[in-house]
N, C-alpha and C positions, 0 to 999 in steps of 0.2 A: 438452469433457469426454471422458475416456477411454471411457466408456459413451455410447452414442448418446443424444442429447437426447430423442428420442422415447421411448425405454425409460424414462428418468428421469421424464418427465412422466406416462407410463402408470402407473408405480409410485406417483407422488405423487397421481394422480387416484384410484387404488384406495384409498389410505390416507385421503384426504379423505372418500370415500364411507363407509368403515368408521367413521370418527369422527362424521360429521354426518348420515349416512343419506341424503344426496342430493348431487348434484354438478351441480345445475342452474345454468347461468350461470357456470360456471368459466372463468377466464382464466389465461393462462400467461405467465410472466415469467422473464427471466434478467438477471444482471449479472456481468461477469467480474472475476476477480482481476487483479492487475497485477504486472509485474516492473520494478524500477527499473534502468534502464540507465546512468544517470549523474545526479549531483546528490544525493549522500548527505547528508541533513540540511541542505539549502540552502533548501527551500521555505518553512520557517517563519520565515526571515529575509529573505523576499522575493527569493530567488535564482532561478536557472534550474535546470530539471530535464529529464531525458529518460526517458521511461517507455513501456511497452508493455502494453496489455491482452493477457491470455493465454487459452488455451483451457480453463483451469480456471474454473468459474463457479458462482455460486449460482443455484438455480432454484426457482420457487414456482408453485403453483396457488392461486388466490385467488378468493374470492367476497365481494361486498359484503354488509355487515350493518349493524346499527344500534349506535352508541354505544361500540363496543369493538373493539380490535385483539387478536385471539387467534391465536397462531402456534404451530404444532406443528413442531418441528425434529427431523430425524432424529438419533437418539442420545440424545434427552431424553425422559423419561417424561411430564413435566408441560408443558403449554403455557406460553408467555410471554404474559401478559395485561396490557393497558394500557387503562384507562378514559379516554375522550376528554374527560371533563369536568374532568380534572385533569392538565395538561400541564407544570406547573412542574417544575424540577429536583428530584429526590428523592435526598438524600444516601444513603439506604439502598440505592439502585440503582447506585451508582458501580461501574463495571467490569462491569455486568450487561447482558444483551441487552435487558431492558426499558427500560433508559436510552436505548439507541439508537432504539428504536421511539418512545418518548415524545418524544425530542429531534427526530426527523424530523417527527412530527406538529406539534410546537410550532413548528418552523421554517416549515412551510406556513402555520399560522395567523398567525404574525408577519408574513408577507408577503401576507396577505389572500387566500391561495389556499384553495380549498375542501378540507375534510377530511371523512372519514366512516369508519365502521368497516369492517373486513374480517376474514374468517377465511382462514387460509392454511396449507398444508403446504409445508415447505421442505427442500431438501437442498443441500449444498454440497460440491464437489470441491476448493474452494480450501483448501489445507492450513492449519489454524490454527497460529499461532505460527511460521510459516515466512517471514514477511516478504512474503507474496504478497497482503496486504491483505484477509484474510477479513472483517474488520470493515467496510472501505470497501465491499466488494461487498455486504455485508448492508445497509448504510445506503442505497446506491443502489438496491437491490432494493426496499426498503421505500418509498423515494421514488417509484420508477417505478410501483409498484402504486397509490399515492395519486394520482399524476399521471394515470394511465390511467383509474382508476375514477371520479374526481371532477373532473378538470380537462381532460378530452378530450385528454390528452397534450400540452398546449400549453406546459408549463413548460420553459424552456431547460435543456439538459443541464448547463451550467456552474452555473446556479442550484441545480439538484438537488445538484450536488457541494458547493456552499457550504452548503447545508442539512445535508448529511451531515457535513461537517466541524464545523459548529456542534454537532450532536448529540454528536459524539465529544468535543469540547472541553468543552462546558458540562454536558452530562448524564452522559456516560460517564466523564469525568474525565481524558482523555488529551490532552495538548497537541500534537496532530499538525498537520502542515501540510495543504495542499490537493492535493498531487500525486496521492495515492491515489484520491481520489474523482473527480477529473477524468479520470484514466486509465480507471477503471471506467465512468464515465458516457459518454465519447466513443468508446472502442474504438480499435483500431489502435495505431500508434506516434506519440507526440506529444512535441514539445518545448514547454515552458511557461516563460514568463518572468513571474515574480510581482513585477516592479518596481512595478507598480500592482495590488496584490492584488484590488481590487474589479473590475478589468478585466484579467485576465491575458491575455497575448499567447500564443495557442496556434497551433501549426503542425504539420501532419502531416508525418511523415518515413517514407521507405520504406527498409527493411532486411530482407534475406532471408539470414540467416546460414547456413541449410542449403544454399542455392544456392552459397555460398562454401566449402562443405565443413566447416562447424562445427556442433556441437550446443551449444545453450545449456542448461546443466544447473543445477538448483537441488538443493543437498544440504541436507536437513533434518537438522541435527545433534542434534535432539531436546532441545535445551535449553529450559527452561521460561521463559515470559515473565511468570510470576506475580511480582508485587512489583517489576517493573522500571520502572514509571511514573516514580519519582523519578530513575532514571538517564536516561531520555529527557528529562525535564523539565530536568535539569541542563544538557544541551547547549543547549537553547534559552535557558535562563536565563543561562548564562555568555556566550553570544554577545550576548545583549541587554545584559548588563552592560558588555561592551566598547564597544558602540555608544553607550551612555549617557555614557561618558567623553568622547565626541565630540559630545555634545548631540543624539544621534539615538536612535531607538527600535530599529531593526534595522540589521544590518551592511551591508545593500545601500545604505543612505543614506550610508555612509561610504566615501570614495574609497580604494582600495588604497594609493595614495601617502601619503595622510594617516595611514593605519593604520601602515604601515611606519616612517614618520618619528616616530611617537609611541610605539613599543614601549618604549623605555628608561624613559619616565616612567610606564608603566602597570603594571609588574610588581608593585609594592607595592600598587596599588589593586585589581587584579583577580586576581592570581595567574598562574602560568605556564600552568596547564591552559587557562584561559579564553583566553589569548593563542594557544596552540597550536590550539585549536578555531576561533578567528577566522582563523588562517592557513589552516586547512583550508577554511573557507567561501570566502575570497577565491580560493584556487587551484581549488577544486572548481567554483565558479561560472564561472570562465573555462574550465575543462575541459569543461563541458557544451557551450559554444559550439564548442570545438575538436572534440568528438566529433561534433556535427552537421556541421561542415565536413568532417570525414574521411568521414562516410557519403556526403555529397553529391558528394565528389570520388572516391568509389569507392576509397578508400584504407583497406582493412581492416586492414592491418598497423599503420598509425598509430592506428586505432580501438582495436585490442587493446592497444597500448602505453599508450594513455590509460586504458583500463579498469584495467590493472595499476597505473598511477599513482594512480588513485582508490582502489584497494584499499590501497596503501601509506599513503596520506594518512589514510584512515579509521582504520587500525591505529595509526599513529605520532602523528598530530596530533589527530584527533577522539577517538580512544581509546574506541571503541564496539564492541570485539570481545570483551570479557568484562566481566561486572558488576564494579562497584567492589569491591575487596577479595577477589575470587574467587581461590582458590588451586587447589583440586582440580578445579573445573569450568571448563575453558577450551576448550570444544568448537569454537568458531569458529576460534581460532588453530590448533588441531590440524587441522581440516579444510582450512584454507588451506595449511598446511605439507605435508600429504599430497598436496594437489592440485598444488602447485608441484613436488614430487618426481615425481609422475606425468607432468606436462607437459614436464619437462626443458627449460624455457626457451621452450616453445611456448605458444600460447593466452594465457589470462588468467584471473584470479580475483580476487574481492573479497568483502567482507562485503556481505550483501544486506538492504536495508530498514533498519529502526530499529537493528538490531544488538544487542549485549550477549548475546543468546541467539538461537537459531533457525537461520537458513540462511546459506549462502554461495552465490555464483554463479560458475560456471566456463564458459569457452568451450573446448570439447574437440574435437579432430578427430573428425569423424563416424565414421571408420573405427575409432577407439579408444574410442568412447563406451560401448560394452557393457563393455569391460574396465575403464573408469573407474568405471562403476556397480558392478561386482563388487568392485573395490578399496575404494571408499568404503562400500559396504554391509557389508563385512566388519567395519568399525569402528563404523558408526552404525546398522546394522540393516537388515533387508530392507525394500525399499520407500522407502528414505530419499533416493533419487536420482530426479529427475524431469526429463525433457527438455520444454522449453517451446516452443510455437509461438504466434505472434501471433493473437489474435482480431480480425479487422478490423471486426466489427460492434459498434455501441454497445449499452449496456444498453437494454432495452425489452421491450415486449410481443411475444410470439411467437405466430404464428398457424399451428397445425399443420395 
């Protein structure tokens, strides 16, 4: 976090005491946001991804109580309250914080883990709507609290991630993959292969872009994510539609050769955009493996070229850089154009996260990063540019 963790927890502890009159038995928890390094919209079709936990995080002070989860979040006047005697999906909560809390508790109960109530005060430095996975950080934070308070911290981090994804899919109503939650839960840089989604293959990767003279910047273009769930869902739906033409559920179950050989007969069945999105999947899925190979070969020039290729593929094939039908508001393509002009053929840039609105990612020479921030903030507003560093530690309880 930009502010020291100790200062954040001191403020949360003070607020907790002001609300509840005591802070006996308080415990301290954090969960990081994440940045996607490769694998744009591949995880939900059982593909490969490359992602890093970052130094922006959600933090909570929590105290066990009976029968209810009550959470006070900075910036909100009223607490989010969930009664533990009713954990079924509530359509009225779709897209709301209560849905995530209810879903996480339901996921624990479904797996015969212990649950109980807690009161908490929460702050997050993970930018909402920027593709840094503020929702996943929140889900993992809630799961970590229940794990520590009632299960002696014995639940596997990957299982916590699966519970968080279920909460977001079933209760919150967003058809996300599993990359965000695993990255937050495990920390560091990981490459994940979802070929067998119930047993994802996870491997730690080492990359220090600052040591190589580069800043990894996120530019928040300030586009709203409101009402974009249908756009996100259309990507997964169209990829699945192509897979179904080959008798499969997801594209990872279709061989690339089989797909390319069958394109001519698929246009009238699925439409061109679905085919283009499938092309993105197959090429991006291979690109993740190539990115990891470039990192491990210490070939950063190839790595940057692959990042640029990912960005072009997302824009041209996946088509997730602007909401469908948008004319006036195309902040992500504008941000990418300005970044490419600034970099003059150096570095790399791409859409970040789910896309359609929110953030872009750019690798900028360290010596030019301040000038880059000045250039982009003149268009997208003060504080819109953030330099990211990797958080090596996993989500969990913190002992101050």
